[in-house]
NULOTOR-124603 format. One line per field, with one value per residue: x, y, z of N, C-alpha, C, O in turn; residue number from 0; chain. Coordinates in Angstrom, 2 decimals. Example, Ala and Ser with C-alpha at 12.3 -4.5 7.8 and 13.67 -1.06 7.14 Angstrom:
<pts>
n.X: 13.19/12.85
n.Y: -5.69/-2.25
n.Z: 7.80/7.08
ca.X: 12.30/13.67
ca.Y: -4.50/-1.06
ca.Z: 7.80/7.14
c.X: 13.20/12.90
c.Y: -3.30/0.03
c.Z: 7.80/7.87
o.X: 14.24/13.41
o.Y: -3.32/1.14
o.Z: 8.46/8.04
num: 0/1
cadena: A/A
</pts>
This chain:
<pts>
n.X: -28.47/-25.16/-22.04/-19.87/-21.17/-22.37/-20.08/-19.16/-21.15/-20.73/-18.14/-18.56/-20.29/-18.60/-16.69/-18.30/-19.04/-16.76/-16.93/-16.14/-16.19/-17.61/-15.91/-14.03/-11.69/-11.13/-10.90/-8.74/-6.65/-6.56/-6.21/-3.75/-2.05/-1.65/-0.89/1.76/2.61/2.60/1.00/-2.58/-4.69/-6.96/-8.97/-9.12/-10.00/-12.47/-13.74/-13.91/-15.67/-17.94/-18.95/-17.68/-15.35/-13.40/-11.02/-7.72/-6.71/-4.64/-4.84/-7.44/-7.18/-5.69/-7.50/-9.52/-8.18/-7.65/-10.29/-11.33/-12.81/-13.76/-11.94/-13.31/-15.96/-16.01/-15.40/-17.24/-19.61/-22.09/-23.59/-21.90/-19.87/-21.22/-21.78/-19.17/-18.32/-20.15/-19.40/-16.81/-17.42/-18.76/-16.66/-14.97/-16.53/-17.09/-14.79/-12.47/-9.62/-8.18/-8.89/-7.87/-5.15/-4.75/-5.37/-3.29/-1.06/-1.66/-1.44/1.28/2.30/3.84/2.63/1.83/1.27/-0.72/-2.72/-3.26/-4.18/-6.43/-8.02/-8.45/-9.97/-12.23/-13.18/-13.88/-15.90/-17.74/-18.51/-19.57/-21.70/-23.14/-23.29/-22.11/-18.84/-17.97/-16.45/-13.95/-12.73/-10.00/-9.24/-7.67/-5.21/-2.13/-0.47/-2.10/-3.07
n.Y: 16.17/17.34/15.54/16.92/18.69/16.93/15.81/18.11/18.51/16.25/16.79/19.17/18.18/16.35/18.08/19.56/17.52/17.27/19.49/21.81/24.87/24.95/26.46/28.20/29.39/28.02/25.40/25.67/26.45/24.26/22.02/22.61/22.55/19.87/18.82/17.82/18.61/21.17/24.03/24.44/26.94/29.43/29.77/27.28/25.68/26.89/26.24/23.45/23.29/24.43/23.01/23.20/21.98/18.96/17.57/16.33/12.86/12.34/14.54/14.18/11.82/12.77/14.64/12.87/11.38/13.40/14.24/11.97/10.03/7.52/7.40/6.61/7.01/9.80/10.73/9.39/8.78/7.18/5.18/4.16/3.18/1.17/-0.56/-1.26/-2.62/-4.76/-6.10/-6.84/-8.55/-10.56/-11.62/-12.44/-14.42/-16.16/-17.16/-19.61/-21.20/-22.61/-21.23/-18.69/-19.28/-20.00/-17.55/-15.96/-17.26/-16.83/-14.01/-13.74/-14.48/-13.60/-10.86/-11.68/-14.43/-14.30/-13.12/-15.17/-17.24/-15.97/-15.78/-18.52/-19.22/-17.55/-18.67/-21.27/-20.49/-19.37/-21.61/-23.21/-21.62/-21.32/-19.04/-15.79/-14.98/-12.79/-9.68/-7.14/-3.77/-3.94/-6.40/-7.07/-6.02/-6.67/-5.40/-4.30/-6.30
n.Z: -0.49/-0.71/-0.98/0.12/1.82/3.60/4.77/6.04/7.98/9.60/10.51/11.95/13.94/15.24/16.29/18.04/19.78/21.25/22.71/21.39/19.66/16.47/14.53/12.01/12.94/15.35/14.37/12.58/14.37/16.29/14.63/13.36/15.55/15.90/13.48/11.42/8.97/6.39/7.66/7.77/6.34/7.54/5.69/4.39/6.52/6.92/4.52/4.81/6.97/5.92/3.82/1.33/0.63/0.95/3.07/2.18/2.21/4.10/5.83/6.66/8.13/10.30/11.35/12.19/14.16/16.05/16.63/17.66/16.22/13.83/10.79/8.40/9.14/9.56/7.00/5.24/6.58/8.73/7.44/5.40/7.02/8.46/6.33/5.54/7.86/7.84/5.53/6.25/8.36/6.97/5.46/7.56/8.80/6.71/5.61/5.98/7.58/5.56/3.21/3.81/3.96/1.31/0.03/1.04/-0.10/-2.78/-2.93/-2.68/-5.06/-8.24/-10.28/-13.01/-12.64/-10.69/-12.20/-14.06/-12.35/-11.31/-13.65/-14.12/-11.86/-12.24/-14.61/-13.78/-11.98/-13.74/-15.29/-13.25/-12.32/-14.58/-16.09/-17.09/-16.07/-13.41/-14.16/-13.92/-14.31/-14.06/-14.94/-17.16/-16.59/-15.59/-13.79/-11.88/-10.33
ca.X: -27.38/-23.90/-21.03/-19.09/-22.02/-22.52/-18.82/-19.15/-22.02/-20.07/-17.02/-19.13/-20.81/-17.46/-16.11/-19.24/-18.99/-15.61/-17.23/-15.40/-17.01/-17.29/-15.54/-12.80/-10.54/-10.85/-10.44/-7.39/-5.71/-6.45/-5.65/-2.34/-1.30/-1.41/-0.47/3.20/2.88/2.35/-0.25/-3.71/-5.10/-8.33/-9.86/-9.31/-10.85/-13.81/-14.31/-14.26/-16.83/-19.09/-19.35/-17.09/-14.17/-13.11/-9.56/-7.03/-6.76/-3.72/-5.43/-8.63/-6.70/-5.32/-8.75/-10.20/-7.43/-7.89/-11.69/-11.67/-13.81/-13.15/-11.80/-14.39/-17.19/-15.88/-15.42/-18.37/-20.83/-22.40/-24.07/-20.73/-19.16/-21.98/-21.57/-17.80/-18.29/-20.89/-18.55/-15.72/-18.00/-19.02/-15.37/-14.48/-17.32/-17.19/-13.49/-11.79/-8.15/-7.65/-9.06/-6.92/-3.83/-4.73/-5.29/-1.93/-0.17/-2.00/-0.89/2.74/2.68/4.06/1.41/1.34/0.71/-1.99/-3.69/-3.61/-5.00/-7.72/-8.78/-8.86/-11.06/-13.41/-13.68/-14.59/-17.13/-18.66/-19.03/-20.38/-22.90/-23.87/-23.43/-20.87/-18.01/-17.85/-15.20/-13.83/-11.90/-8.58/-9.02/-6.62/-3.99/-1.34/0.16/-3.04/-3.42
ca.Y: 16.91/16.99/14.81/17.90/19.22/15.87/15.78/19.31/18.27/15.29/17.50/20.07/17.37/15.81/19.18/19.87/16.42/17.55/20.81/22.85/25.65/24.59/27.67/28.08/29.78/26.90/24.26/25.99/26.42/22.93/21.11/22.92/22.11/18.43/18.49/18.03/19.14/22.60/24.37/24.84/28.32/29.57/29.61/25.84/25.23/27.42/25.43/22.14/23.44/24.98/22.16/23.58/21.15/17.83/17.50/15.17/11.68/12.47/15.50/13.54/10.89/13.58/15.15/11.77/11.10/14.50/14.30/10.68/9.35/6.70/8.16/6.28/7.68/11.23/10.98/8.85/8.67/5.93/4.17/3.53/2.45/-0.06/-1.42/-1.75/-3.60/-5.97/-6.80/-7.44/-9.67/-11.62/-12.26/-13.11/-15.61/-17.05/-17.61/-20.42/-21.26/-23.04/-20.14/-17.63/-19.76/-19.90/-16.13/-15.50/-17.80/-16.12/-12.66/-13.80/-14.78/-12.44/-10.38/-12.50/-15.67/-13.96/-12.91/-16.49/-17.93/-15.27/-16.20/-19.91/-19.21/-16.97/-19.65/-22.28/-19.88/-19.23/-22.94/-23.66/-20.80/-21.38/-17.70/-15.06/-14.71/-11.35/-9.08/-5.75/-2.97/-4.27/-7.81/-7.25/-5.30/-7.50/-4.59/-3.91/-7.47
ca.Z: 0.11/-1.36/-0.20/0.89/2.89/4.60/5.52/6.87/9.14/10.50/11.11/12.96/15.04/15.97/17.08/19.13/20.73/22.13/23.29/20.67/18.74/15.09/13.79/11.22/13.78/16.26/13.57/12.11/15.51/16.87/13.64/13.15/16.74/15.80/12.12/11.25/7.63/6.24/8.35/6.94/6.55/8.01/4.54/4.20/7.62/6.65/3.43/5.36/7.84/5.21/2.72/0.06/0.35/1.81/3.17/1.62/3.08/5.24/6.77/7.20/9.17/11.47/11.92/12.86/15.40/16.97/17.02/18.25/15.40/12.79/9.55/7.45/9.58/9.30/5.55/4.48/7.37/9.43/6.49/4.78/8.06/8.69/5.17/5.65/8.94/7.46/4.56/7.01/9.10/6.00/5.18/8.76/9.07/5.56/5.13/6.98/7.59/4.26/2.25/4.16/3.56/-0.15/-0.32/1.34/-1.13/-4.02/-2.86/-2.78/-6.45/-9.11/-10.93/-14.13/-12.13/-10.05/-13.28/-14.59/-11.34/-11.28/-14.82/-13.91/-10.87/-12.87/-15.58/-12.99/-11.46/-14.87/-15.61/-12.12/-12.22/-15.84/-16.64/-17.33/-14.89/-13.15/-14.60/-13.53/-15.23/-13.93/-15.29/-18.15/-16.21/-14.67/-12.76/-10.82/-9.51
c.X: -26.06/-22.95/-20.22/-19.89/-22.21/-21.24/-18.77/-19.99/-21.39/-18.89/-17.51/-19.60/-19.67/-16.79/-17.01/-19.23/-17.81/-15.74/-16.37/-16.37/-16.63/-17.02/-14.23/-11.58/-10.15/-10.28/-9.02/-6.37/-5.49/-5.84/-4.14/-1.46/-0.86/-0.78/1.01/3.56/2.71/1.03/-1.36/-4.02/-6.55/-9.33/-10.13/-10.23/-12.29/-14.49/-14.71/-15.55/-18.09/-19.43/-18.82/-15.89/-14.10/-11.59/-8.99/-7.00/-5.84/-4.26/-6.68/-8.26/-6.36/-6.55/-9.44/-9.51/-7.74/-9.31/-12.22/-12.87/-13.07/-13.07/-12.91/-15.69/-17.12/-16.03/-16.72/-19.66/-21.06/-22.85/-22.88/-19.95/-19.88/-21.77/-20.17/-17.70/-19.03/-20.10/-17.40/-16.23/-18.26/-17.74/-14.86/-15.22/-17.26/-15.89/-12.78/-10.28/-7.60/-7.76/-8.06/-5.49/-3.68/-4.60/-3.89/-0.94/-0.40/-1.35/0.63/3.22/2.99/2.77/0.96/0.71/-0.63/-3.08/-4.17/-4.53/-6.38/-8.58/-9.28/-10.05/-12.33/-14.01/-14.44/-15.91/-18.17/-19.30/-19.97/-21.72/-23.74/-24.08/-22.09/-20.14/-17.94/-16.48/-15.16/-12.86/-10.44/-8.26/-7.88/-5.31/-3.23/-0.78/-0.79/-3.46/-2.56
c.Y: 16.43/16.28/15.76/18.45/18.19/15.73/16.95/19.10/17.29/15.94/18.42/19.29/16.80/16.88/19.50/18.77/16.59/18.92/21.92/23.59/25.27/25.83/27.44/28.40/28.64/25.72/24.49/25.84/24.99/21.93/21.36/22.57/20.65/18.01/18.80/18.57/20.65/22.95/24.73/26.30/28.33/29.36/28.13/25.28/25.67/26.58/24.05/22.22/23.90/24.22/22.55/22.73/20.02/17.72/16.26/14.06/11.82/13.45/14.94/12.57/11.66/14.16/14.06/11.42/12.15/14.48/12.99/10.02/8.50/7.50/7.89/6.97/9.18/11.53/10.58/8.70/7.28/4.83/3.43/2.71/1.14/-1.06/-2.06/-2.84/-4.88/-6.77/-7.50/-8.66/-10.85/-12.36/-13.04/-14.40/-16.62/-17.63/-18.36/-20.39/-21.61/-21.94/-19.02/-18.01/-19.66/-18.45/-15.59/-15.99/-17.08/-14.73/-12.63/-14.10/-13.50/-12.10/-11.24/-13.81/-15.42/-13.77/-14.25/-17.23/-17.28/-15.71/-17.64/-19.95/-18.66/-17.92/-20.75/-21.72/-19.75/-20.56/-23.41/-22.92/-20.84/-20.02/-17.07/-14.83/-13.22/-10.85/-7.65/-5.06/-3.35/-5.68/-8.00/-6.60/-6.12/-6.66/-4.21/-5.07/-7.57
c.Z: -0.50/-0.39/0.68/2.05/3.99/5.44/6.50/8.14/10.12/11.22/12.22/14.18/15.89/16.82/18.27/20.19/21.70/22.79/22.70/19.76/17.31/14.24/13.06/12.06/14.71/15.49/13.08/13.23/16.01/15.89/13.49/14.36/16.61/14.49/11.93/9.87/7.60/6.89/7.36/7.25/6.99/6.88/4.27/5.28/7.39/5.56/3.93/6.18/7.12/3.93/1.36/-0.32/1.36/1.88/2.49/2.66/4.30/6.28/7.42/8.32/10.45/12.15/12.74/14.17/16.46/17.51/17.60/17.55/14.37/11.50/8.53/7.84/9.27/7.81/4.88/5.27/7.91/8.48/5.86/5.80/8.38/7.56/5.23/6.72/8.56/6.43/5.27/7.77/8.17/5.67/6.38/9.04/7.94/5.07/6.25/6.80/6.21/3.20/2.53/3.73/2.03/-0.60/-0.09/0.29/-2.46/-4.04/-2.96/-4.20/-7.21/-9.86/-12.11/-13.67/-11.41/-11.10/-13.83/-13.63/-11.26/-12.45/-14.69/-12.95/-11.50/-13.91/-14.86/-12.47/-12.56/-15.21/-14.50/-12.05/-13.50/-16.48/-16.85/-16.02/-14.67/-13.57/-14.11/-14.49/-15.18/-14.39/-16.27/-17.79/-15.19/-13.54/-11.66/-9.96/-8.29
o.X: -25.89/-23.06/-19.92/-19.36/-22.21/-21.30/-18.38/-19.57/-21.49/-18.65/-16.94/-19.35/-19.76/-16.37/-16.52/-19.40/-17.87/-14.78/-15.93/-17.26/-15.45/-17.80/-13.43/-10.54/-8.97/-9.29/-8.19/-5.35/-4.34/-5.04/-3.35/-0.27/0.18/-0.20/1.46/4.71/2.68/0.03/-1.10/-3.65/-7.28/-10.42/-11.27/-11.13/-13.22/-15.67/-15.74/-16.40/-19.19/-20.13/-19.44/-15.45/-14.65/-10.93/-9.69/-7.25/-6.23/-4.14/-6.96/-8.95/-6.71/-6.63/-9.90/-10.17/-8.04/-9.53/-13.38/-13.80/-11.90/-14.02/-13.39/-16.44/-18.09/-16.71/-17.25/-20.72/-20.34/-22.53/-22.88/-19.42/-19.23/-21.60/-20.02/-17.07/-18.58/-20.13/-17.05/-15.55/-18.01/-17.73/-14.37/-14.62/-17.36/-15.88/-12.53/-9.75/-6.65/-6.86/-7.48/-4.74/-2.62/-3.83/-3.35/-0.08/0.55/-0.77/1.21/4.41/2.47/1.91/-0.24/-0.28/-1.55/-4.22/-5.37/-5.55/-7.39/-9.77/-10.40/-11.03/-13.41/-15.23/-15.53/-16.94/-19.36/-20.51/-21.04/-22.75/-24.91/-24.96/-21.05/-20.75/-17.87/-15.47/-16.20/-12.27/-9.70/-7.12/-7.18/-4.38/-3.65/-0.62/-0.34/-4.13/-2.73
o.Y: 15.24/16.41/15.46/18.65/18.52/15.55/16.78/19.48/17.48/15.68/18.45/19.69/16.76/16.61/19.68/19.06/16.11/19.44/22.83/22.99/25.26/26.18/26.59/27.76/28.33/25.11/23.59/25.18/24.56/21.08/20.41/22.33/20.25/16.93/19.91/18.96/21.31/22.25/25.24/26.81/27.35/28.83/27.76/24.50/24.91/26.26/23.52/21.35/23.76/24.75/22.25/22.76/20.10/17.78/15.28/14.30/11.45/13.20/15.19/12.51/11.23/14.18/14.31/11.18/11.83/14.67/12.89/9.53/8.74/8.19/8.81/7.44/9.75/12.48/11.32/8.52/6.33/3.67/2.20/1.65/0.11/-2.25/-3.25/-3.87/-5.97/-8.00/-8.63/-9.69/-12.00/-13.59/-14.16/-15.39/-17.83/-18.50/-17.82/-19.66/-20.98/-21.75/-18.45/-17.19/-19.28/-18.15/-14.85/-15.23/-16.77/-14.32/-11.60/-13.99/-12.44/-12.96/-11.51/-14.27/-16.22/-14.19/-14.44/-17.79/-17.98/-15.98/-17.94/-20.65/-19.23/-17.96/-21.14/-22.41/-19.99/-20.63/-23.95/-23.53/-20.45/-19.86/-17.73/-14.53/-12.45/-11.51/-7.02/-5.69/-3.11/-6.13/-9.01/-6.62/-6.23/-7.17/-3.83/-4.88/-8.49
o.Z: -0.78/0.83/1.83/3.15/5.17/6.65/7.66/9.23/11.34/12.40/13.31/15.32/17.11/17.95/19.39/21.37/22.83/23.36/23.40/19.16/16.97/13.35/13.44/11.91/14.86/15.91/13.16/13.06/16.14/16.29/13.50/14.20/17.15/14.40/12.23/9.64/8.63/6.70/6.27/8.30/6.83/7.10/3.95/4.99/7.63/5.66/3.51/6.10/7.65/3.06/0.34/-1.47/2.46/0.84/2.27/3.84/5.40/7.48/8.59/9.34/11.55/13.38/13.85/15.18/17.61/18.71/17.98/18.19/14.07/11.14/7.87/6.98/8.75/7.43/4.05/4.67/7.60/8.70/5.79/5.46/8.56/7.79/4.99/6.50/8.90/6.46/4.92/7.83/8.52/5.60/6.24/9.47/8.18/4.21/7.32/5.97/5.74/2.39/1.60/3.21/1.52/-1.51/-0.92/-0.17/-3.18/-5.05/-3.29/-4.49/-6.88/-10.05/-12.20/-14.25/-11.51/-10.91/-14.04/-14.04/-11.14/-12.26/-15.10/-13.21/-11.32/-14.07/-15.30/-12.50/-12.33/-15.41/-14.79/-11.76/-13.49/-17.33/-16.79/-15.00/-15.63/-13.35/-13.90/-15.37/-16.13/-14.24/-16.20/-18.59/-14.04/-12.42/-10.57/-8.95/-7.49
num: 0/1/2/3/4/5/6/7/8/9/10/11/12/13/14/15/16/17/18/19/20/21/22/23/24/25/26/27/28/29/30/31/32/33/34/35/36/37/38/39/40/41/42/43/44/45/46/47/48/49/50/51/52/53/54/55/56/57/58/59/60/61/62/63/64/65/66/67/68/69/70/71/72/73/74/75/76/77/78/79/80/81/82/83/84/85/86/87/88/89/90/91/92/93/94/95/96/97/98/99/100/101/102/103/104/105/106/107/108/109/110/111/112/113/114/115/116/117/118/119/120/121/122/123/124/125/126/127/128/129/130/131/132/133/134/135/136/137/138/139/140/141/142/143/144
cadena: A/A/A/A/A/A/A/A/A/A/A/A/A/A/A/A/A/A/A/A/A/A/A/A/A/A/A/A/A/A/A/A/A/A/A/A/A/A/A/A/A/A/A/A/A/A/A/A/A/A/A/A/A/A/A/A/A/A/A/A/A/A/A/A/A/A/A/A/A/A/A/A/A/A/A/A/A/A/A/A/A/A/A/A/A/A/A/A/A/A/A/A/A/A/A/A/A/A/A/A/A/A/A/A/A/A/A/A/A/A/A/A/A/A/A/A/A/A/A/A/A/A/A/A/A/A/A/A/A/A/A/A/A/A/A/A/A/A/A/A/A/A/A/A/A
</pts>
């Protein structure tokens, strides 16, 4: 099933949970009552409900507020939300006060210094693990650190 179709099913289910008919007319009317930007048209609502489009992030946030669901759940489903929560739990349990203090200090550094510190840490990790240090696409971009 496509990502758009899965979003459509979650949107329909959220509307039905609030005892609303999952129709383009209802979605258009109720969304526009709450949305402060340019109103959506019925065609956009129809596309969201029929698996042809996914709303932009700002509209998705408003939909989630209105439908009383978490934005991540509405957009990506329960599996992604469980994964996100387990990653958060891993960080919450595995990182103590000293690490958090270090992370905060790291984030306050200018980008070139953050890049240097990152490279030092990855070098130590490589030596400690006896293998290649993990790298990502942004490793060489100071502005993305």
